[in-house]
N, C-alpha and C positions, 0 to 999 in steps of 0.2 A: 724459218729464217735464221741463219747462223750469225752469231754475234762476232764482231771483229775482235781480234786479239788486242788486249790493252797494250799501250806503248810502255816501254820500260821507263821507270821513274828516274829523273835526274836528281842530283843531290839537292836536298832542301825542299823537294816537291812533296806534297801531301797525297797519300793514297786516296783514291775515290772508292766509293762503295762498289762500283763495277769491278775495279781492279782487285779489291778484296775478295769478291765472289769468284773471280777467275782464279785467284791464287788458291782458294779453298778447293775449287774444282780440280785444279792441277794436282794438289797434294793427295787427292783420292785416286789418281791414276797410278799404275805400276811405276812409270817413269818418275813421277813426282815423289812417290814413296822412297824409291831408291835414291833420288837426289837428296831428300831430307835425311835419310840415313847416312849418306856420305858426308853431309854437312855436320851432323851432330856427332857421329862416331868416326873419329879419325883413328890414328894409331893407338893400339892397346885398349880400345873401347872407351876411351875417356873423351869427354867433350872438350872443346877448346877452353871453356870456362873452368872445367875441373883441373886441367893442366896448369892454367894460370893460377888458380887457387892453391894448388899443391906447391908451386914454386914460391908463392907468397908465404905460405905456412912454413916452408923450410927456412926462409929468411927471418920471418917475424911470426912466431907461433902465437903470440898473444894478440896480434893485430885483428884477426878475424873475430876473436872473442870480444875485443873492445868495440868494433864496429857493430856487431849484433846487439850488444848491450846498449849502445848509444841509440840504435834504432828503436829497441823496445822501450827505452826510457822516454823517447819522443812520443811514441804511440800511446804510452800510459800517462803522459803529462807529468813526468817526474823530472826534477831538476838534474841536469847532467853537465857538470863543469870540469870533470877530470880530463887529463890528457894521458897519453901513453907513458909519459915520464912519471906520472903518479902511481902507476901500477907495475913499473919495471924496476928492477929485474924480476922476472917471473920465478916464483918459488918452485922448487922441484918436488916438495912434499906439502901436503895439506897441513896448515898450522894448527888445526883443531884435532883431526883424527890421526895425523902422521902417515897417511897413505901416500904413495907416489902418485903425483898428478900427471895426467896425460893431456897434452894440448893438441888440438886439431881434429878431434873426432866429434864434430858439431852435428853431424847428421844422425848419429846414434849416441845419445848421452848415456854414459855409464857412471857407476859410483865414483870412479877415480877421474872423471872428466873435470877439468878446471872451470870454475865459474867466478864471475865477479859478484861479490856480495857486499851489501851495505851493512855496516855495524849497527847503525841506528836507522831504521826504515823511514822515520819521519823526516830525515834531513835530505835524502836524495843522494845522488852520486857526486859527492864533493870531495876534494882532497882531504885525506885524513879519516874519511868515513867509509872507505872501500878497502876490501882485501880480496885476494884470490884464494878461494878455498875449493874443496872438492864438491861435486854435485851431491854426494851423499850427505855431507855436513850441511849443505844448504837445504836439503829436503828434511833433515832431522828436526828442523825447527817446528815442523808440523806433525811428524810422526816418528818419534825415536824412543829408544829404551832409556831407562833412568841413568845408566852409565854413560851413554852417549850425550844425554842432556847435561850431565855433570861436566863432561869435557868441554862442551860448548860454553857452559856457564863460566868455567875457569878461564877459557880463552877470552870471552867477552869482558870479564872483569879486568883482565890484564890490559886489554885494549882501552878500556875506559880509564884505567890508571895512567896509561901512557898519555892519553888525551888530556887528562886533568893536570899532569905534570907539565905538558907542553903549554897549556893555557896559563899556568901560574908564573 
């Protein structure tokens, strides 16, 4: 006994289990696979999401970095009260290691990728406690050479001096 095709959903309707099964069955057919490929891969092999993401990164390179850090802080239960204004303008070079920072390569993190770091890990992401540094400098906190740790130590002591002067 053949099952009837599910009716198309109207806006606001919830999919039923039967329509979900029919959709999965359709995606396994050659026509369904081609339809899925046409949907996901439009011009230049980029998805609609990727094209929108690239346009956003061109206008605001630090925005994606900010949103991802905010999401991670919420997942980890860390205080996050900074705004985009607290971390802009975005530096071109890492303040610790002096290497040129690259914004927008969030799928493949490299040593020169920009990251948002907390100066004091106990305080959370609050104004005055965050800085944009390279991914390499961020990782060096756990596994770096003595020269690299010295550079980090110098930078952190400068940050703490700035903070104590601001509080006084």
